[in-house]
N, C-alpha and C positions, 0 to 999 in steps of 0.2 A: 704766222696767219693761220694755220689751221686752229690753233688754241684761242685767237680770238674769234674764230668763227664758232667753236664748240662753245664758247664764254657766252658768244651775244645770243646764240640757239639756246644754252642753258637758263640764261636771264628771261629770254620770252616764255620760256616752259614755265618757269617758276612764276613769274608775274600773270600768266595765263590761269594757273592752277590757284594762285592766292586769290583772282577774282572769279573763280568760281567757287571756291570755300566761303567767300563772302557772301555770293548771290545764292548759296543755297542756303548758309546759315540765315543770314536775313530773311529770306522766304519764309523759310519755317517758325522762324521764332517770332516772326512779326516785330523786330526789333527797329522802332522808329529811328533809330540812328542809320543802321544798315539800309533801311528801306530808302531810307532819305537817298544815301549812295547810290541804291541800283535805279531809284525813281530818275534821279537827275542824270545817270550815265543812258539809261534808255530815252530818255526825252530829248538829250542831244546829239545820240547818234542812233540806236535802233530806231525809234519813232520816227526820224528824218528820214532814212532810208526806208521804212517798210509804207511810208506815205506815197512814195513813189509809185507803186503798184498795188496799196492796198483798195479791196473795193470791185478792183478788175475782174473778169471772168477766169477762174485758176489760180489767184492769188491766195496765200496763205492766211492774210491778214484782210480784215475788213475796216471800213472807215465808221465811227460813231460821230456826227455833226450833232454839235448841242450848242448851247448858248450859256454864256457866263451866269451864275444866279446873281451878282451883284452887279458886274459891268456891262453884262447884254452883249458881249462880247462873240464873236461868233469861234469856236475851236472845232479841229478834228484830230478825231483820237483814234489811233491805230487799236483795233480790239481783234478777238476771235470768236464770233458768235456759232452758236449750233443751233440749229433748227429743230422745234419740236411743235408740236399740235399746236395751232395758232399765232406763234408767235418766235421768240429764240432765248434761248439762256446763254449768257456770257459770263466765264469764270471770273473772279476777282483774285488776280494772283498776289495783289499789293493790300488787299483785306477790303474794308467796307469805308475806309478814311481817304478815298481819292477825288481828288478835284472834280475829274470828268463825271464821277458816280455822281456826287452830289449835285452837281448841276442839273445832269437826267431827272435825278429825284425831283429836285425843286421844281422844276419846271414842269414834269410829267410828261413830257413826250422831247423825241429826239427823231433824229432823222439817220438809217442805218444803210448803207452804201456795200452791198455784198454779193459777190459772185456777177457783177455788172448789174447788178439788180437795186431798186432804188426801195427803201421801205420807210414807212412813219411807224414812230413806232411809239407805244404808249403805255400807260398802265406798270408804270415801273416798280418793281418790288425786289428786294434782297431776301433771299433765301438761303436756306442750307445747300450746299453740293451734294448731299447724299441724299435728297429728297428728289434730285433729277438726275442721279448718276447714271440712268440707262441713255441717257439723252446723248453721253460721252462716250465715243470710243474708246475700247480698252488702252490704247497709247496714250488716250489723254487723261484717263482716269489715274495711271501710275505715274504720270507728270503731275498731277494734282497731289496723290498723295505725296511724293518725294518734295514738292515745294511747299505742301501745306495750305492748299487750296481747300479753304470752308465753306466759302460762299461764293454765291453767283446772282446774276442779275438776270429776271425773268422780264420781258417785254412781250406785249402782243404787237405784232405787226402787222401792217396793211400795206400791199403793194401798190406804189406810188403810180400814177398815170405817166406814160413815157412822153418826154416833153418835145 
């Protein structure tokens, strides 16, 4: 029985280690194949879990509400924005080829729910992360280096009237 338990724990550790390697390699190299695996996993698992609390006061993640550029369908994407003068910067860990980013840029606006507050954001602009590096805390900058985050989205934000 002990052998079986050790085997199962070992298999879990090996599996998690392999996933971590795929995650880091995929993010750093921006390999379309590996990024696709990471994106599908996050869409199916992580995003669903984060949406439960995203945007609420004290939550790690926020929610970007946007419309599909061709379908017009409403979407909610968990993101991690950082406040700057007049708006927000949002790291783009998957690069500049994500659907939510294309939707926001094509529409020119979206709604950001962060820390229990709702903002209408506009003037989306993809910029190099290095140009706004000071907007991020040191731990976030390390994460950007580790995962090869080279771009972010800058938006202007106006707080919406409470409903």
